[in-house]
C-alpha atoms as one frame of an Amber mdcrd trajectory, in Angstrom:
protein
 -83.269 -67.189 -19.883 -82.289 -67.223 -23.585 -81.838 -70.999 -24.833 -77.714
 -71.474 -25.459 -77.688 -71.435 -28.954 -77.658 -74.927 -30.877 -75.192 -74.521
 -33.654 -73.078 -72.319 -35.662 -72.777 -71.130 -38.777 -69.751 -69.419 -40.305
 -70.489 -66.717 -42.940 -70.448 -62.994 -44.362 -72.553 -60.891 -45.684 -71.268
 -60.284 -48.635 -72.039 -64.445 -49.066 -75.699 -64.640 -51.109 -75.661 -68.268
 -49.103 -74.905 -66.901 -46.234 -77.933 -64.203 -46.127 -80.016 -67.049 -47.609
 -79.114 -69.651 -44.858 -78.906 -66.813 -41.673 -82.874 -66.068 -42.690 -84.241
 -69.162 -42.632 -82.480 -69.850 -39.578 -84.105 -66.259 -38.235 -87.733 -66.931
 -39.662 -87.504 -70.797 -38.453 -86.912 -68.914 -34.373 -83.564 -71.278 -34.422
 -80.895 -69.842 -31.604 -77.424 -70.272 -33.331 -74.025 -67.967 -33.188 -72.973
 -66.328 -36.402 -69.485 -65.933 -36.917 -68.610 -62.802 -39.267 -65.807 -63.956
 -41.333 -65.323 -60.892 -41.969 -65.074 -59.607 -38.559 -63.012 -62.316 -37.422
 -60.927 -63.652 -40.255 -59.033 -65.966 -38.223 -62.346 -67.701 -37.861 -62.353
 -68.764 -41.305 -59.090 -70.828 -40.787 -61.660 -72.700 -38.542 -64.668 -73.062
 -40.880 -61.796 -74.391 -43.033 -60.652 -76.991 -40.726 -64.422 -78.235 -40.149
 -65.753 -78.704 -43.533 -62.162 -79.198 -45.108 -63.164 -76.542 -47.718 -63.298
 -72.834 -48.196 -67.118 -72.390 -49.371 -69.189 -70.591 -46.974 -71.907 -70.685
 -45.450 -70.808 -73.647 -42.937 -72.987 -74.763 -40.648 -71.932 -76.534 -37.412
 -74.962 -78.516 -35.657 -75.463 -79.919 -32.449 -74.425 -83.420 -33.312 -71.418
 -82.050 -34.868 -72.171 -82.920 -38.273 -71.892 -79.752 -40.413 -73.322 -78.516
 -44.234 -71.466 -76.727 -46.517 -73.510 -74.264 -48.937 -76.643 -76.382 -47.755
 -79.783 -75.495 -49.549 -82.968 -74.485 -47.522 -84.269 -77.709 -47.483 -81.173
 -79.802 -46.295 -80.958 -77.326 -43.341 -85.013 -77.704 -42.517 -84.500 -81.379
 -43.033 -81.524 -81.620 -40.526 -83.146 -79.210 -38.265 -85.881 -81.529 -38.319
 -84.019 -84.836 -37.868 -82.453 -82.876 -34.720 -85.467 -82.181 -33.127 -84.892
 -78.252 -33.146 -87.970 -77.125 -35.130
């Protein structure tokens, strides 16, 4: 049985920061739902409502906090805080 995604990431293939964060999550083996804003443009409104900004990626954690354009260190620190890694 696969574990349900513990976090959600809004991003797009053309976004360098999105690719970096996605690679980091993959390498850490963290389950996440990836929402491709190119494939689902309406999801951009959802990401903007969450973050209050138009910047991506937006990473939403299980505790309902989020990061916008996080550094790898920011993501890793939060994942450790939540005991996801």
